[in-house]
C-alpha positions in Angstrom: 3.7 69.5 -47.2 2.6 70.3 -43.5 2.6 73.4 -42.0 5.3 72.5 -39.4 7.4 71.4 -42.2 7.0 74.7 -44.5 7.6 76.5 -41.4 10.9 74.5 -40.3 12.4 74.6 -43.9 11.6 78.5 -44.3 14.4 79.0 -42.0 17.7 76.8 -41.7 18.5 78.1 -37.9 15.1 76.7 -37.2 15.2 73.4 -39.3 18.7 72.8 -37.1 17.4 73.6 -33.6 14.2 71.4 -34.3 16.6 68.4 -36.2 18.9 68.6 -33.1 15.5 68.1 -30.1 13.8 65.7 -32.2 17.5 63.1 -32.8 17.7 63.6 -28.9 14.2 62.7 -28.1 14.8 60.0 -30.4 18.0 58.9 -28.7 16.4 58.6 -25.7 13.8 56.2 -27.2 16.7 54.1 -29.0 18.0 53.9 -25.6 15.4 52.7 -23.2 14.4 50.4 -26.2 17.6 49.2 -25.8 17.5 48.5 -22.0 14.2 46.2 -22.6 13.5 42.9 -23.4 13.1 41.8 -27.0 9.3 41.7 -26.6 9.1 45.1 -26.0 11.9 46.5 -28.0 9.9 44.6 -30.5 6.4 45.9 -30.0 8.3 49.3 -29.9 9.7 49.3 -33.1 6.8 48.3 -34.6 4.5 51.1 -33.3 6.8 53.5 -34.4 7.6 52.0 -38.3 5.4 53.1 -40.9 4.4 49.3 -41.6 6.1 46.5 -40.1 5.2 42.2 -40.8 4.9 39.5 -38.6 7.9 37.9 -37.4 10.2 40.4 -37.3 13.7 40.3 -34.9 15.1 43.6 -34.1 18.4 43.5 -32.4 19.9 45.6 -30.0 21.8 49.1 -30.6 19.3 49.3 -33.6 19.1 53.0 -34.9 15.9 54.5 -37.2 16.0 58.4 -37.9 12.3 58.5 -38.9 10.6 55.7 -37.7 7.3 57.0 -39.8 9.4 56.4 -43.8 10.3 53.2 -43.0 8.7 50.4 -43.9 9.4 46.4 -43.2 7.8 43.0 -44.5 7.5 39.5 -42.7 10.2 37.4 -41.3 12.9 40.2 -41.4 16.1 40.0 -39.3 17.8 43.5 -38.0 21.0 42.6 -36.4 22.1 45.0 -34.3 24.5 47.9 -34.9 22.1 48.5 -38.4 21.2 52.4 -39.3 18.2 53.1 -41.3 18.2 57.1 -42.3 15.1 58.0 -44.5 14.7 61.8 -46.1 12.6 63.7 -44.1 12.8 66.5 -45.9 11.1 64.6 -49.2 9.4 61.5 -47.6 12.0 59.7 -49.4 11.3 55.8 -47.8 13.2 52.7 -46.9 11.5 49.8 -47.6 12.5 46.1 -47.1 10.8 43.4 -48.2 9.9 39.6 -46.8 12.5 37.3 -45.7 15.2 39.9 -45.6 18.2 39.2 -43.5 20.2 42.4 -42.1 23.8 41.1 -40.8 25.6 43.6 -37.9 26.1 47.6 -38.6 23.8 47.5 -42.4 23.6 50.8 -43.1 20.4 52.7 -45.0 20.8 56.3 -45.9 18.1 57.8 -48.6 19.2 61.2 -48.6 22.6 63.1 -49.7 23.9 66.3 -50.8 24.0 67.8 -53.5 28.0 67.6 -54.6 27.5 70.9 -56.5 25.6 73.0 -53.8 26.2 71.1 -50.6 23.5 72.7 -49.1 21.1 71.3 -51.2 20.0 67.6 -50.3 18.8 64.9 -52.7 17.6 61.4 -52.0 15.3 58.9 -53.3 13.6 56.1 -51.7 15.5 52.3 -51.0 14.1 49.3 -51.8 15.0 46.1 -50.9 13.2 42.9 -52.2 12.0 39.8 -50.9 14.7 37.0 -50.1 17.9 39.0 -49.7 20.8 39.0 -47.5 22.7 41.8 -46.6 26.5 41.6 -44.9 27.9 43.1 -42.1 29.0 46.1 -42.5 27.1 47.0 -45.8 26.3 50.8 -46.8 23.3 51.3 -49.3 22.6 54.6 -51.1 20.0 57.1 -52.1 17.8 55.4 -54.8 18.8 51.9 -54.7 17.0 49.0 -55.1 17.9 45.6 -54.8 16.2 42.8 -56.3 14.4 39.8 -54.5 16.9 36.8 -54.2 20.1 39.1 -54.1 23.1 38.6 -51.4 25.1 41.6 -51.2 28.8 40.6 -49.9 30.4 42.3 -46.9 31.5 45.5 -46.3 29.9 46.8 -49.6 28.6 50.8 -50.8 25.7 49.5 -52.7 25.2 52.9 -55.2 23.4 51.4 -58.1 20.6 49.0 -58.2 20.7 45.3 -58.7 18.8 43.1 -60.6 17.5 40.0 -59.2 19.3 37.2 -58.4 22.5 38.4 -58.3 25.3 38.2 -55.9 27.2 41.6 -55.4 29.7 42.4 -53.8 32.6 45.3 -53.5 33.2 49.0 -53.3 31.1 50.2 -55.3 29.6 47.0 -55.5 29.3 44.8 -58.8 27.9 42.0 -59.8 30.1 39.0 -59.3 27.8 36.3 -59.9 24.2 35.4 -60.7 22.2 32.9 -58.9 20.3 30.5 -60.8 17.3 29.8 -59.0 15.0 26.6 -59.1 11.2 26.6 -59.8 10.1 25.9 -56.3 12.6 28.5 -54.5 11.0 31.4 -52.4 
């Protein structure tokens, strides 16, 4: 754990002040990127992310709180309004595989509060497999994995992992269909 992180975690007031300043700076960066043409916006996101593959499209009004904790594969489309909240306190990441398509306003939350002790943060990595489409206004919660070749229906809340080749929808998201995958399908 870095010295800065230990210093901040030792005192909640310091942590809140640091978080407020950090959020302010991230907001300024995002506001600047929203004014830029696509090639500059894409470059700005690529240099701040933990890793970013080829042919990734970032639409306007995307928010990524701790960009170095987000990893994105190749051929990914992130529509406007998508939000990424990885967990800084425990380094929980958000990982998108190859050929992932996010509809507008998809939210990833890799951290939350313990229901028995609200001051205690809990979380887990969010891993989205290859060839996944996530519909509009979906919320993905901590420690969730979405397997390859899945579709998540619009408005769903994904609280548990979804196995490969599934179509899931609802609140909480449930598997409503299993996709048939042909031998040559990617």
